VOROFI-76778 format. One line per 5 residues: number of its first residue (from 1); their letters; for each residue x, y, z of N, C-alpha, C. Coordinates in steps of 0.1 Angstrom, whole numbers, plus 5000, padded with zeros to 4 digits. Each point is the difference from the previous one (the first is absolute). Example, Ala and Ser with C-alpha at 12.3 -4.5 7.8 and 13.67 -1.06 7.14 Angstrom:
BEGIN
1	AS	5132 4943 5078 4991 5012 5000 5009 5012 5000 | 4996 5011 4993 5009 5011 5000 4992 5011 5008
This chain:
BEGIN
1	MNNAL	6577 2524 3124 4993 4990 5007 5010 4989 5004 | 5000 4997 5013 5009 4990 5005 4994 4986 4997 | 5009 4990 5002 4996 4986 4997 4989 4995 5009 | 5001 5004 5013 4990 4995 5010 4986 5005 4996 | 4999 5012 4996 4987 5006 4996 4995 4993 4987
6	KWKLI	5009 4998 4991 4997 4994 4987 4994 4986 5002 | 5006 4992 5009 4995 4986 5003 4987 5001 5007 | 4998 5010 5009 4987 5001 5007 4989 5003 4990 | 5003 5009 4990 4990 5003 4990 4997 4988 4992 | 5010 4992 4996 4998 4988 4992 4991 4990 5008
11	AGFLL	5004 4998 5012 4992 4991 5009 4986 5005 5001 | 4998 5013 5002 4986 5005 5002 4992 4998 4987 | 5006 5002 4988 4993 4998 4988 4997 4985 4998 | 5009 4991 5004 4997 4986 4998 4989 4996 5010 | 5000 5005 5012 4989 4997 5009 4987 5005 4995
16	VFMAG	4999 5012 4995 4988 5005 4994 4995 4991 4988 | 5010 4997 4992 4996 4991 4988 4995 4987 5005 | 5006 4994 5009 4996 4987 5005 4986 5001 5007 | 4998 5010 5008 4987 5002 5006 4989 5002 4990 | 5003 5007 4989 4990 5002 4990 4997 4987 4993
21	GATGV	5011 4992 4997 4998 4987 4994 4991 4991 5009 | 5003 4999 5013 4993 4992 5009 4985 5004 5001 | 4998 5013 5000 4986 5006 5000 4993 4995 4987 | 5007 5002 4989 4994 4996 4987 4996 4985 5000 | 5009 4991 5005 4997 4986 5001 4988 4998 5009
26	FVTMA	5000 5006 5011 4989 4998 5010 4986 5004 4994 | 5000 5012 4994 4988 5005 4994 4995 4991 4988 | 5009 4996 4992 4997 4991 4989 4994 4987 5005 | 5007 4994 5010 4995 4987 5006 4986 5002 5006 | 4998 5011 5007 4987 5002 5006 4989 5002 4990
31	IGHHL	5003 5007 4990 4990 5002 4989 4997 4987 4992 | 5011 4993 4997 4999 4987 4993 4992 4990 5009 | 5002 5000 5012 4993 4991 5009 4985 5003 5001 | 4997 5013 5000 4987 5005 5001 4992 4996 4987 | 5007 5002 4988 4994 4997 4987 4998 4985 4999
36	MLAAH	5009 4992 5005 4998 4985 4999 4989 4996 5009 | 4999 5006 5012 4989 4996 5009 4986 5005 4994 | 5000 5011 4993 4988 5005 4994 4995 4990 4989 | 5009 4995 4993 4997 4990 4989 4995 4987 5006 | 5005 4997 5012 4995 4987 5006 4988 5002 5008
41	SGGAA	4995 5012 5003 4989 5002 5008 4988 5005 4993 | 4999 4997 4987 4989 5004 4992 5001 5013 4993 | 5012 5006 5001 5002 5013 4993 5005 4999 4986 | 5001 4988 4995 5006 4998 4986 4991 5008 4990 | 4987 4998 5001 4991 5007 4991 5001 5015 5000
46	QMMKN	5001 5006 5013 5002 5014 5001 5013 5005 4994 | 5011 4992 5003 5013 5003 4994 4999 5000 4985 | 4993 4990 4994 4999 4999 4986 4992 5012 4994 | 4989 5004 5007 4993 5012 4996 5008 5012 5000 | 5007 5002 5011 5009 5012 5001 5010 5001 4989
51	RLRWQ	5007 4988 4998 5010 5000 4989 4994 5002 4986 | 4989 4994 4997 4994 5002 4987 4995 5014 4998 | 4994 5006 5011 4995 5013 4999 5012 5010 4997 | 5011 4998 5007 5011 5009 4998 5007 4998 4987 | 5003 4987 4996 5008 4998 4988 4992 5002 4987
56	LRLTD	4987 4997 5001 4992 5002 4988 4992 5013 4999 | 5001 5007 5011 4993 5013 5001 4985 4998 4998 | 4994 4991 5007 4986 4996 4999 4991 5011 5005 | 4989 5002 4994 4990 5009 5005 4991 4993 5011 | 4993 5008 5007 4991 4994 5010 4990 4990 4994
61	EQMSK	4995 5004 4988 4990 4991 4993 5007 4987 4996 | 5012 5000 4995 5007 4988 4997 5002 4992 5012 | 5004 5006 5011 5003 4993 5013 4987 4993 5005 | 4989 5007 4998 4987 4994 5005 4996 4987 4992 | 5004 5000 4987 4997 4989 4991 5010 4988 5002
66	IGPII	5013 5003 5003 5009 4989 5001 5002 4996 5015 | 4995 5008 5009 5001 4997 5014 4995 4985 5004 | 4988 4996 4995 4996 4987 5003 5009 4989 4994 | 5006 5003 4989 5009 4990 4993 5012 4998 5009 | 5006 5012 5005 5012 4999 5009 4996 4994 5013
71	DRAGT	4988 5003 5005 4997 4993 5013 4999 4985 4998 | 4994 4995 4989 4999 4986 4998 5014 4994 4998 | 5009 5007 4993 5013 4995 4998 5008 4999 5014 | 4998 5011 5008 5006 5000 5013 4995 4988 5009 | 4987 4997 4999 4995 4989 5008 5006 4987 4995
76	QLETI	5001 4999 4987 5006 4987 4994 5014 4999 5004 | 5008 5011 5000 5014 5000 5004 5001 4996 5014 | 4992 5005 5009 5000 4996 5014 4998 4985 5002 | 4990 4995 4992 4997 4986 5001 5012 4992 4996 | 5006 5004 4989 5012 4993 4994 5012 5000 5011
81	RGDTG	5002 5012 5006 5010 5002 5010 4998 4991 5011 | 4987 4999 5005 4997 4991 5011 5002 4986 4997 | 4996 4996 4988 5002 4986 4996 5015 4996 4999 | 5007 5009 4994 5015 4998 4998 5006 4999 5014 | 4997 5009 5009 5005 4999 5014 4997 4986 5006
86	RNVRE	4988 4996 4999 4996 4987 5005 5008 4989 4994 | 5002 5000 4987 5007 4990 4993 5015 5000 5004 | 5006 5011 5002 5014 5001 5005 5001 4994 5014 | 4991 5003 5008 5000 4995 5014 4998 4984 5000 | 4991 4995 4991 4998 4986 4999 5013 4993 4995
91	VINQA	5007 5006 4991 5012 4994 4994 5011 5000 5011 | 5001 5011 5007 5010 5000 5011 4997 4990 5011 | 4987 5000 5004 4996 4990 5011 5003 4986 4995 | 4996 4997 4988 5003 4986 4995 5014 4997 4999 | 5009 5009 4996 5014 4998 4999 5006 4998 5014
96	HHDIA	4995 5008 5010 5005 4998 5014 4996 4986 5005 | 4987 4996 4997 4995 4987 5004 5009 4989 4994 | 5003 5001 4987 5008 4990 4993 5014 5000 5005 | 5006 5011 5002 5014 5001 5005 5001 4994 5014 | 4990 5002 5008 5001 4996 5014 5002 4985 5001
101	AYLTP	4996 4992 4991 5002 4986 5000 5014 4996 5000 | 5009 5009 4996 5014 4997 4999 5009 5007 5010 | 4993 5006 5010 5007 5008 5010 5000 4992 5013 | 5010 5004 5008 5001 4994 5014 4989 5008 5008 | 4997 4994 5012 4990 5008 5008 5004 5014 5003
106	QQQQR	5013 5002 5003 5005 5014 5002 4998 5009 4988 | 5003 4995 4988 4998 5007 4988 4985 5003 4997 | 4992 4990 5003 4985 5002 4999 4996 5011 5009 | 5005 5001 5012 4996 5011 5009 5005 5013 4995 | 5012 5001 4994 5004 5012 4994 4992 5004 4988
111	LQQME	4996 4990 4992 4991 5003 4989 4987 5006 5005 | 4994 4994 5010 4988 5006 5006 5002 5014 5005 | 5011 5003 5006 5003 5013 5005 5002 5010 4988 | 5006 4995 4989 5001 5009 4988 4986 5003 4995 | 4991 4990 5000 4987 5002 4995 4992 5010 5009
116	QRRQR	5002 4999 5013 4993 5009 5009 5005 5014 4999 | 5013 5002 4997 5006 5013 4998 4994 5006 4987 | 4999 4992 4990 4995 5004 4987 4985 5005 5002 | 4992 4992 5007 4986 5003 5002 4999 5013 5008 | 5009 5002 5010 5000 5013 5008 5003 5012 4991
121	WMQQH	5010 4998 4992 5005 5010 4991 4988 5004 4990 | 4994 4990 4995 4988 5003 4991 4989 5007 5007 | 4998 4996 5012 4989 5006 5008 5003 5015 5003 | 5013 5003 5003 5004 5014 5003 5000 5008 4988 | 5005 4995 4989 5003 5008 4988 4988 5000 4990
126	HGGWH	4991 4991 5001 4989 5000 4991 4986 5000 5007 | 5000 5003 5012 4988 5002 5008 4991 4988 5000 | 5005 4988 4999 4992 4988 5001 4992 4996 4988 | 5003 5006 4988 4992 4996 4989 5003 4986 4995 | 5010 4994 5005 5004 4987 4996 4995 4989 5009
131	RNPTP	4992 5003 5009 4995 4991 5010 4997 4986 4994 | 5007 4990 5005 4997 4987 4995 5002 4991 5012 | 4995 4987 4998 5002 4991 5011 5015 4997 5003 | 5003 4996 5012 5014 4997 5003 5004 4988 4991 | 5012 5001 4994 5005 4989 4992 5000 4987 5007
136	PAPQA	5000 4989 4993 5000 4987 5006 5013 4998 5008 | 4999 4993 5011 5012 4997 5007 5010 4991 4993 | 5013 5003 5001 5009 4991 4992 5000 4986 5005 | 5002 4991 4991 5000 4986 5003 5013 4995 5005 | 5000 4990 5008 5013 4994 5005 5008 4995 4988
141	PPQS	5013 5001 5001 5009 4995 4989 4998 4985 4998 | 5001 4995 4988 4999 4986 4997 5010 4992 5008 | 4995 4988 5005 5009 4991 5007 5008 4992 4990 | 5013 4999 5003 5009 4993 4991 5005 4987 5006
């Protein structure tokens, strides 16, 4: 086997290895994204049921008895998740409002643009579940 053929084989194997790795990353990210969205869209209870059924080897009779408990827990978890999201947004909005008092008008404009980008990103990636009123406009910096 000559050197040129040997290097071509090595390069081919490396390309196949890298393509497999990239495919694995893509598939993992797609599945992970799907599972995260399912948990955010009311699928938490169903995911809990599936996991418990599989890990505990539950019978249909047991599932029918614990199903309402899991549904209630799923509803409570969704409520907690929504409340937490609202609290996080309120803290961020308040921090932006407080920070704006120390910024120049140009910096305040950039801060508003940052907030708009964050809101667009949330809208695109979370389907609008975060809908909240527009944060308060930044105040003018204190006069010295």
